[in-house]
N, C-alpha and C positions, 0 to 999 in steps of 0.2 A: 095283764097284757096278754092278748091273744097270740096264737102262733104266727099269723101273718105279720102282725106288728113287730113281733120279736125278730122275725127274719129280716124285715126292712131295717130295723135298728142295727142288727149284726152286719148287714150289707154296707151300711153307711160307715159304721165304726171301723170296720176292717177293710173297706174298699174291695169287696169281693167281686171278682169277675164271673164266678161260677158258684152256684148253690145246688146241692143235691138233696132231695127229700125222699126218705124211705117211707113206704106205705102211707101215702098222702090221704087215703080214705076219702077221696073225691073222684068222681068219674072223669074220664079222659077229656070230655067236652069242656071241663072247667080249666084245662091247662092254660089256654090262651088268656083267660080272665086273670089268673094268678100271675102270669107273666107280666101283664101290664101293671097289676097291683104292686108287684115287687120292683118294678122299674127296670126289667130286663128286656132285651130285644129279641131273644130267641129262646126256644124251649123244645125239649123232646122227652119221650117216655119209652119204657120198655114194653114188651108184648102184652104182659098182663097188668100194666098200669100200676105196678108196685114201686117203680122208680121214676122220679121226675128230675130232669136236669134243666136248670135255668142259666142262660149265658148272656153276657153283654157283648157289645160290638167290638171290644178289644181283643176278642179271640174268635177264631173260626173253628168249626167242628165238622168232622166227617165220621159218620157212624160206620163202624167196622163190623160189629156183631150185636145182635139184639135177640134176646130169648126171655124165657119166663123168670130167670133168676139173675140175669145180668144185662148190662148194656155197655159196649166198649166203643170209645170214640178216639179218633186221632185229633188232638187239640194243638192248634198253632197260636202262639201269642204274637199278635201283629206288631206290637211296639218293640219287643225284644227279639223277634224273628226266631224264637225258640219253639220247639214242638216236643210233644210226648204223647204217649198213649195212656188213656184213663179207662179203667174198668170199674164200674160201680155195681156192687153186688147186693142183692137182697135174697138170702138163702131160705129154702123151705125149712120147716120145723122138724122134720123127721130125717133120720139117717138115710133110708132108701131113696127118698125124694131129693136129697142133696147130692147123690152120686153123680147125676148128669152135670151138675155144676163143676165138680172137680175135673171131670173129663173135658168140659168146655175150657176151663182155665189152662189145662195142660196143652190143649190144642192151640190156644192163643199164644202160649209161651213159645211154641215152636214156630209161629208165624211172625210175631212181632220182633223187630230187630233193635229198635231204639229204646230210650227210657220208658219204663212201664210202671204205672202206679195202680194198685188195686185197693179200693176202699169199700166200705159198706158194712152191712150187718150179715155176718156169716152164721149166726145162731150157733156158734162154736167158739171155744177158747183154746189158747195154746199152752196155758199153764194153770194149775189149781188156784194160784193167787188172784186170778181174774174173776173168780166167783166169790161172792160175799153172801154169808148166811146160808141156812139150810144144811142139808147133808153134804159131807165131803164129796168132791168131784172125782169121778173115775176117768182117768186119762185115756182109757181104752176107747171111750166114745169119740175122742179127738184124733185117733190114729189116721183116718182117711184125710182129714184136714191137714195134719202135720206132714203126711206123705206128699200131699198136693203142693204145699209150700216148698218142700225140698225139691220135688221134681220140676217145679216151675222156676226154681232159683229165686224165689221171693224171700225177702227179709223184712223183719219188723222195722217200721219207719221210726220208732222210738219217739224222741222229743220233738220231731217235726210235727207231731200231732198234739193239739191241746184240747182238753176237755173243758167246755164252757158250762155255765150255770144252766139248769134245765127250766128256766122261766118260760112259760107259755106252752110247755109240752111235758109229757111224762118221760121224755128221753133227753139226755144231755147232748147238745150239738158238739160236733167235732170240727175244730179249725185246723186245716191242713195247709202248710206252707210248702210249695213245690220249688221255689227258688231259694237258693242258699248263697251265702257269702263265698265268693271265689277266692281261694287261697292257693298260691303256687307252692306245692309241697317241696320240701328240701330233700333231695335224693342223696342218701348216704351210701358209701361204698359197701357192697356186700359180696363176699366171695361166692362164686358159682361153682359147684362141684364138677359141672360138665367141662370146665376149662381143663381139668386134670387129664382128660383123655386126648387132648390135642398134642400133636407131635412136637410143637414148638414151646409148649408150656414150661417145661423144666428149664430149658435154656434161657427163656425170657426172665424167669424168676432169678436164676443163678446170676445172670448178667447184672441185674439190679442189686441183688443181695450182697454181692462181693465188692461193691464200691466201698471205699474206706470211710469210716465214721469215727467220731471222737465222743468222749464222755463216759459215764458209768455204763455198766452192762445193760441196765434197764433202759437208759436213755438211747443207747445204740439200737436196741431191739425195737423201741418205739419209732425211731427215725427210719429204720430199714422197712418195717411194716408199712409205714406211711408212704415211703417211696415205691414199694412194690404195689401197693393199692393203686397209686396214681398210674404206674406203668401198665398194670393189668387192665385198668379201665380203658385206656387208649388202645391197648392191644386187642381187647375184646371187640371194640367198635370196628377196628380194621379187619379182624379175623372172622368174627362171628356175624357182625352186622346186626340188622334187625331180623332176628330169627323167625318171627311171626310173619313178617312181610316175605321173607325168603321162601317159607313153606307154601304160601299162597302162589307166589310166582312160579315155583317149581311144579305145582299142581297144574297151573295153566300151561306150562311148557309141555308137560306130559300129554295133556289133552290135544295140544297142537301137533305134537310129534306122532301121536296115535293116528290122527287124521291123515297126516302125510304118509305114514307107513301103509295105511289101508289103501290110499289112492295110488301109491307107487312103491310097493314093497321092494326092499333091497337090503344088502348087508349093512350099508351105511346108515340107512334110516333105522334099522333094527338095533344097531350098535348105539346110535345116539339116544334112542328110546330107553334102552337098558341102562345106559349111564345116568340118564336123567332120573329114572326110577330109583336107582341106587342112591343118588344124591338126595332125592326126596325122602327116602326111608331114613337116611342119616339125619336130615334136618328135623324130621318128625320126632326121632328119638331124642335129639337135643332139646327140642321144644318140650317134650314130655318130661324130661328130667328137670328142666328149669322150673316148669309149672309145679312139679311134684315137690321140689325143694321149697318154693315160695309158699305152697299150700301146707307144707309140713305134714303131708299125708304119709307118714312113715309106715303105717300098718298095711298099706297096699302091697301086694306081692309084685315082684318084678314081672313085667310083661303086661300088667293091667293098663289099659289105655282108656282114659275117660277125661278128655280135655275139658268138656263142659263142666264136669264135676270139679276139676281143679280150679277153673275160672270162678265157679260159684263159691268155693272155699276161700279163695283169695279175696274175692269181692266182699264176702262176709267179714273176713279178718280186717280188711281195710275199713269197712264201715264201723266196726267196733273200735278201731283206733281213731276214727274221726269223731270229734266232739262238737255237736251243734249247740248244746247247752249243758250246764251242770247245776247241781244244788249245793249251796254253801251250808255251813253248820247250822245256820238259822232257818234252813228250809226255803231260802229265796233262790229263784232260778236266775242263773247268769247266762246271758247269750252274747254272741260275738266273739270271734277268735282272740282279739286283744284283751277283752275283759276276762275271758276264761284263762288266758295265759297269766294275767296279773293275779287272779284269784289262786291259781295253782302255785305260783311262786310264793305268794304270801303264806299259803297253807303249809308247804314243805319247809320253808324257812322257820316257821313256828314249830313244826314237828321236830326238826333236827337241831333246834336251839339247845344250848348247853343247860342242863339242869343238875344241880348238885344233889348227889344221893347221900342222905344222912342215915346210914344204917349201921347196925352193930355187926361188923364182919367177923367177929369171934364165933358167930353161929356157924360159919363155914367149917369149923373144926369138927363138927359131927360127921362130916363126910370122910370115910376111911381112906387112908393112903393106899392106893392100888398099884402105883408104879414104883418099882425098886430102882436102885442105882444102875444096874445093868440094862434094864429096859429104858431108862432115861437116856443113857449114853447112846443106845441104838436109835432112839427117836430124834435126838438132837444132832446126830452125825450128818455131815454134808452128803447129799445124794451123789452117787457115782453117775457117770454119763449113761451107763447102761440102764440104771434105774429110771432116769429121765426118759430114755427111749422107750422102755417098757410102759411107763405111764402114758406117753403120747399114743403108743400103739393100742392101748386098752381103752382109749377114749372113743365115744360113739361118733363115727364119721358124719352122721346126719344131725348131730346136736346143733342147737342154735348158736350163731356166732356171738362173739363178745362185742363190746362197744366199738372195737376197731374194725369190725366187719369180717374178720377171719374166723372160720370154724375149724373143727378138728381135722377135717379132710385136707386142708391146706398143709398143716403141720405134718400129717402122716405122709402125704405125697412128697413133700420137699424135705424130709427128715435128714437126709444126707447133707443137704446144703445148709440147713439152719441149726443143726443140733449143737454146734459149739456155742453159738450165741444164746440159745435157750438154756443150755447147761450153765453158762456163766451167770445168767439172770437168776436161776434157781439157787446157785451157790451164793450169790450176792444177797439174796433174800435171807438165807440161813445165817448169814453173817450180820444181819440186823438192818439191812437197807429197807426203806419204806416203799411199799407198793404204790405206784402212781395212781391217783384217783381219776377215774374216767367219768365219774358222774357229774351231772349238772349242778347238784347241790352238795356243798361240803358239810358233812355232818360233824357237829361238835358234841354229839350225844352218844359217846361210846362207839363201838364198832358198827359199821354200816352193814346192811344186808349184802351178802356176797363176799364179805371179807373171809379169807381162808380160816380164821380162828373162830368165826361166829358159831358154826355148828357145834364145835367142841365146848365153847363156853356156855352155849344154850343147854347142852346136855348136863353140864355141871350144875347149872341153876335148877333145872328140873329135878335132878337127883337130890338136891337139897330139899326141895318141896316134898318129894316122895318120902325121904327119910323122916322129916318132921311129921308128916301125916301118919306114917306107920308107927311112929313112937307114941301116938295117941292111944293105940290099942293096949299098950303096956300100962297106961295110967288106970289105976283101979277105980278112979272117980269118973272115968269116961264111959258112957254107955255106947256100946258098939252098934253098928247098923244091924238090923234084924237079919238073921240068916237061918236056913233050915239046919237041922242037926247034921253034924259032921261036915258041913260045908266050910270052905275056907273063909276066914275073916278078911273082908275086903274094905279098904278105905278109899281107894280111888283108882281110876283108869286114866292113863295119860298117853296122848299121841300128839307130838308137835305142840301146838298151842290149844288143842282141844283136851280139856280135863273134865272128868266126871267125878264128883266127890260123893261119898256115901256116909251118912251120919244119921243119928236119931234127931227127933224134933225138939229135944229138951233145950231150954235156953242156955244152960251152962255148956252143953256140948257144942251148940252153934257158935257161942262166943269163942270157945277154944279153937274151932276151925277157922273162924274169921280172924282171930289173932295171928294164926299161922300164915294166913294169906297176906295180912298186913306186913308181917316180918319179911315174907318173900318179896313183896312189892318194894320194900325199902332197900333190900340187899341187891335185888336183880335189876331194878329200874324199870321192870315191866309193870304195866298197870292192868288190872282186871276191868274189862268193859262190862259194867253192870247192865247197860241197856241191851247188850247182846247175850247176856247170861240169863239163866232161868232156874227155877226150882220145880221139881216134879215129885208127886206124892203117890202113895198107894191109891187105887181107884176109890176106896171108901174112907179116905182120910177125914178126920174130924175138922170142921171148918175153923174151930178155934186154933188148932195147930197150924193150919194153912195160913191164917192171918198172922200168927206169931212169927212163923218162919219168913214169910215175905217181908214183914216189917223189919226184922232183924237183919236180913241179908240185903235188903233194898233191891231185890230182884223180883221180876214178875213170875207168876205161876204159869206153867205150860202143861196142857193136857197131853196124855199119851196118844200117839207115839211121839217121842222126841228124836232128833236126828243126831247121829254120832258118826263121824268119818263118812258122811254122805248117805248113811244107811239108817233106816228107821229102827228104833228100839221101842218095843211095845209090850203091853201086858195082856195076856189072854190069847185068844184065837187069832191066827194070822188072817188079815183081810187084804184083798187086792188094792183097796183104796190107799193103804199105807205106802204103797210103792208108786203112786201116781207121779210124784215129783221126780223120782228116779227115772221112770219111763219117759217123762217129758224131757228130761235132760238128755237122754240118749237120742 
C-alpha cells in the first residue's frame, strides 16, 4: 500500500477532519492535487513546504503564524462550536538552526490565550527512553527543548496520542484526539492557609467547634471537623469570594481611578486611589498564597511572585491526576472514565484481598530484644496534653492535608480551641480504640499504608532480612562477595524497599540467598517483584556464570550503570551520559 492510499484508509477508519504531513517530498504545486485525492476541501503549507495541512469542511482555519519550522492555525469545529490553536512543527536537524523555533514557540505562548496544541517532529526527545538503539543519549542536547516546554507551559499529551503502524511509510503515523469525555469533577473540601490571617477566622471556627456532640472522642472529632469544613466553605465564599475575579476588578478600578485623579486631582481622588491600591495588594497576596499552596511550591522563598509559574504547576498536577486511559496487567489499554474506574476498583480489591501467610514465625527470635521494661513503660504511657501540643507545633504547616482536607496549619492556628478534643482522641487511641478508616478500599491484608504502626513493623521486617543475610558471612561454606584487602565484608545495602544484595555466582551461595528471600517473603507477606529486579555482573564476567545466575534467580541481567535511590551506580570512569535520566527528571 502506498502512502496516499494509507492516508485515505486512515481518514476513513478514524473519520479524520484534519491530516498533517511532515516532509511530503513533493513540490507545493502538487498540494491541490493531493487535497482532492485524499478527499479534503482545504489545504495549506508552511513557508519551506515541509508541512502540509489538509482539512475538511467541518472545521474552519485561520493561519496565525507561518515560518520555516512551524505553522500555527486557529481551528474552529463548526459542529461543536469549539476552537483551539494548533501549531505543527517540523524542526531543523541541528541545534543552532532549531534555536529560532524555540523563540517562535515562546512568542506564541505569550500571544495565544485559549487551548493550544503543539505537535510534529521536533528532532529532539524529552527523556532517554524515547531513543532506541545506538549509543546512550546525552540529555544535555535536549536542554533548550526542555526549557522551551517549561517556559511555554506545555505538557506531554500522553495517552491522547496513539502510534499507528508504519504501513506505506518509514515513519509511524500519530493519531491525536483533541476532544475528551467531559466529566464534572468532585470538589472536596481543602483548608486554605490564607484563611488563618482573617480577623474573623478564629471566632468562626470556635463558634462551630464548641457546639455539643456525642459519641467516642474519635467520632466527636470527626463530626466537629466535618461541621467546621462546611462552615468554612460557606464563610470563605462570603468573605473571600472569587479571589481571581476580585484581583482583576481591583486592577480595573485602579486604572479608572488613576484617570480620574489625573483629570481632576484632589484629596478625595488620591485617597480613593490609595485605598484601592492597598486592597489590590492584599488581594494579590492572598491569590499568591492560595496558588502557592495548590502548587505545593514550598521551596520558593517568601516574596517570590510568579503567578504564571504557579498556574503551570497546578495545571500539570491536575493533568497527572486526570486519567484518559490506563494499561491493565495484560497490557490492554482501557479508555473511558467509567471503564477506568471499574478496572481500578477491581485491581485494588484484588490487591487488598486477605491472603493467609504461612510462615515459621520462630525465625523472628533471631532479632535481639532492644527494649527493656523501663523503656517499654515510657513508650506505652499515655501522652500528656503538653506532649500533644508539642507534636502539633512541630508539624510542617505546609504539609499536605489528610483525607478530611485539614492540614497542620489549621491545628496549629486553632490549637487553644481544639486541644482538648485532640488530646482525648490520642488518649483513646492509646487505650486501644481503632483509628477510623478514611480510605475508599478496606484492606483485609494486614496494615494499610499510612497506618501509624506500618513504619515500625516495616523496620522490624527489614531488620530480620538484614540479620539473616549477615549471618551468611559466618557460615564457612558460604563464599563471600569479592572485596579488596582490608575492605569490610558487605552482604547488602537496604533503603526502604530498595535492596542490593552482594554474593558470589556459585550455585550453592545463590540458593542460600534465595532461600533467605523466600523465608522473608513468607514471614513478612512482602513479595519480590522479579520483573522489576535485576542482576549485575563485573564488566568481564564469564557468560556461563551470567546464564547460571539469571536462570537461578529468574531475574534479567542489567548492564552498568544500575540505579539505586535515583542515582547511577557504575563501574569505571564517570560519564555524563550516566546522569542523563537524573538531568531529565530535574
